[in-house]
C-alpha positions as semicolon CSV with decimal commas, in nm:
position;residue;x (nm);y (nm);z (nm)
1;X;8,054;8,818;10,013
2;X;7,979;8,559;9,691
3;X;7,859;8,675;9,303
4;X;7,495;8,604;9,390
5;X;7,445;8,851;9,738
6;X;7,090;8,727;9,731
7;X;7,148;8,402;9,744
8;X;7,425;8,405;10,038
9;X;7,221;8,642;10,218
10;X;6,941;8,365;10,209
11;X;7,153;8,114;10,299
12;X;7,320;8,379;10,606
13;X;6,988;8,379;10,748
14;X;6,825;8,005;10,703
15;X;7,191;7,965;10,938
16;X;7,006;8,257;11,194
17;X;7,134;8,591;11,079
18;X;6,988;8,893;11,215
19;X;7,186;9,156;11,038
20;X;7,326;9,135;10,710
21;X;7,645;9,363;10,601
22;X;7,714;9,363;10,206
23;X;8,099;9,515;10,150
24;X;8,090;9,637;9,778
25;X;7,731;9,596;9,809
26;X;7,654;9,899;9,632
27;X;7,583;9,750;9,243
28;X;7,347;9,431;9,404
29;X;6,987;9,609;9,363
30;X;6,840;9,250;9,367
31;X;6,992;9,245;9,718
32;X;6,669;9,457;9,964
33;X;6,849;9,654;10,214
34;X;6,762;9,872;10,445
35;X;7,045;10,139;10,438
36;X;7,354;10,231;10,223
37;X;7,653;10,356;10,385
38;X;7,877;10,541;10,029
39;X;8,262;10,510;10,177
40;X;8,482;10,714;10,024
41;X;8,851;10,748;10,011
42;X;8,877;11,180;10,140
43;X;9,227;11,166;9,902
44;X;9,184;10,987;9,586
45;X;8,754;11,099;9,581
46;X;8,631;11,001;9,247
47;X;8,910;10,997;9,010
48;X;8,888;11,125;8,682
49;X;8,491;11,131;8,742
50;X;8,390;10,793;8,463
51;X;8,277;10,463;8,494
52;X;8,494;10,182;8,443
53;X;8,679;10,085;8,262
54;X;8,729;10,502;8,167
55;X;8,759;10,589;8,542
56;X;8,754;10,435;8,895
57;X;8,331;10,501;8,921
58;X;8,117;10,172;8,959
59;X;7,838;10,343;8,965
60;X;7,786;10,723;8,874
61;X;7,855;11,027;9,161
62;X;7,495;11,133;9,115
63;X;7,402;10,760;9,264
64;X;7,554;10,917;9,604
65;X;7,198;11,122;9,636
66;X;7,050;10,756;9,703
67;X;7,283;10,679;9,981
68;X;7,167;10,665;10,303
69;X;7,462;10,814;10,389
70;X;7,792;10,939;10,286
71;X;8,078;10,865;10,534
72;X;8,424;10,992;10,387
73;X;8,812;10,846;10,537
74;X;8,915;11,160;10,624
75;X;9,283;11,117;10,499
76;X;9,524;11,392;10,657
77;X;9,325;11,737;10,536
78;X;9,251;11,623;10,210
79;X;8,931;11,617;9,934
80;X;8,659;11,597;10,246
81;X;8,656;11,977;10,323
82;X;8,525;12,019;9,924
83;X;8,273;11,792;9,909
84;X;7,976;11,855;9,834
85;X;7,675;11,649;9,880
86;X;7,594;11,591;10,301
87;X;7,839;11,371;10,464
88;X;8,013;11,234;10,800
89;X;8,429;11,211;10,864
90;X;8,573;10,941;11,016
91;X;8,904;10,827;11,047
92;X;9,133;10,499;11,037
93;X;9,378;10,409;11,322
94;X;9,656;10,188;11,377
95;X;9,579;9,979;11,714
96;X;9,836;9,729;11,871
97;X;9,990;9,375;11,671
98;X;9,888;9,014;11,787
99;X;10,072;8,746;11,698
100;X;9,959;8,491;11,417
101;X;10,102;8,279;11,671
102;X;10,059;8,321;12,009
103;X;9,773;8,600;11,971
104;X;10,023;8,760;12,229
105;X;9,974;9,179;12,184
106;X;10,213;9,435;12,146
107;X;10,244;9,792;12,105
108;X;10,360;9,886;11,750
109;X;10,628;10,165;11,940
110;X;10,799;9,799;11,993
111;X;10,894;9,787;11,650
112;X;11,040;10,233;11,625
113;X;11,365;10,194;11,495
114;X;11,376;9,821;11,389
115;X;11,424;9,671;11,076
116;X;11,029;9,455;10,951
117;X;10,867;9,299;10,624
118;X;10,504;9,468;10,558
119;X;10,283;9,182;10,286
120;X;10,002;9,355;10,155
121;X;9,726;9,245;9,920
122;X;9,493;9,544;9,976
123;X;9,363;9,771;9,760
124;X;9,558;10,087;9,793
125;X;9,792;10,031;10,057
126;X;9,998;10,364;10,100
127;X;9,818;10,467;10,427
128;X;9,865;10,137;10,589
129;X;10,320;10,134;10,551
130;X;10,277;10,513;10,572
131;X;10,139;10,509;10,933
132;X;10,398;10,261;11,020
133;X;10,718;10,419;10,883
134;X;10,541;10,759;11,087
135;X;10,614;10,550;11,373
136;X;11,027;10,493;11,333
137;X;10,950;10,160;11,161
138;X;11,166;10,094;10,894
139;X;10,947;9,985;10,642
140;X;11,066;9,637;10,393
141;X;10,718;9,609;10,146
142;X;10,613;9,315;9,926
143;X;10,279;9,394;9,765
144;X;10,097;9,196;9,600
145;X;9,727;9,254;9,363
146;X;9,417;9,320;9,572
147;X;9,273;9,009;9,718
148;X;9,579;8,773;9,619
149;X;9,580;8,473;9,795
150;X;9,909;8,432;9,932
151;X;10,144;8,131;9,989
152;X;10,387;8,062;10,270
153;X;10,674;8,176;10,008
154;X;10,509;8,506;9,974
155;X;10,641;8,608;10,349
156;X;10,870;8,299;10,452
157;X;11,166;8,535;10,425
158;X;11,517;8,380;10,471
159;X;11,539;8,623;10,747
160;X;11,435;8,662;11,069
161;X;11,228;8,981;11,078
162;X;10,932;9,085;11,183
163;X;10,655;9,009;10,925
164;X;10,377;9,251;10,966
165;X;9,976;9,224;10,749
166;X;9,687;9,368;10,746
167;X;9,387;9,184;10,874
168;X;9,257;9,102;10,598
169;X;9,536;8,944;10,449
170;X;9,635;8,762;10,849
171;X;9,261;8,522;10,764
172;X;9,465;8,374;10,445
173;X;9,778;8,298;10,629
174;X;9,710;8,180;10,933
175;X;9,805;7,790;10,823
176;X;10,095;7,902;10,698
177;X;10,254;8,160;10,936
178;X;10,446;8,127;11,225
179;X;10,646;8,296;11,541
180;X;10,762;8,580;11,312
181;X;10,399;8,667;11,180
182;X;10,181;8,959;11,312
183;X;9,855;9,150;11,208
184;X;9,817;9,476;11,287
185;X;9,489;9,536;11,368
186;X;9,305;9,944;11,270
187;X;9,001;10,066;11,409
188;X;8,743;10,300;11,234
189;X;8,741;10,690;11,496
190;X;8,465;10,926;11,403
191;X;8,410;11,265;11,661
192;X;8,070;11,232;11,898
193;X;7,884;11,444;11,654
194;X;7,935;11,265;11,366
195;X;7,957;10,941;11,530
196;X;7,615;11,010;11,719
197;X;7,467;11,130;11,355
198;X;7,506;10,772;11,159
199;X;7,390;10,632;11,458
200;X;7,096;10,833;11,446
201;X;7,073;10,797;11,068
202;X;7,089;10,420;11,090
203;X;6,837;10,351;11,283
204;X;6,588;10,561;11,187
205;X;6,641;10,391;10,810
206;X;6,603;10,004;10,952
207;X;6,250;10,134;11,155
208;X;6,127;10,312;10,916
209;X;6,169;9,996;10,686
210;X;5,996;9,793;10,919
211;X;5,717;10,003;10,940
212;X;5,399;9,786;10,834
């Protein structure tokens, strides 16, 4: 992370890093890269197709043609079937919940029929919330802007109900959490064919870049 990805990458290499993964790194053209993976939301796709500030895009759609691979986050059956370029499909699935304090793990089914709080400071949190509701959990949602720095008052409520948050948010709260606070893990699922295709594509890109 950091506004100067080249400098941040060099610091990581100096510290012994052998692999650099840069989230939101597509626009950092000074940063040498072996491969580019572009993730597209299968439900929202490209919005109105315009660049910021007129639309949601940071790069024009034709920039996809230069990427190593395009990955579609499939939400239900929306979007990806009409995607115009070669791509593979993945899904984000919820895993277990883990205590912020004791690190105890439990299945989310433990909360079925219960009332809970959900605190989120992520972009487009509705898929996360909907997945919890689909498990029969009664969710009281507390939304904050993406990347917001959460404080104790943001996660402390007058009751003793469980408070769930994503891994991205929980890392900001590890020093202010108590026994009510739980992290919900998530995982990426590919089918076997797409997974093998992705691995093959990335390995090929890395191999080509290191051929002398």
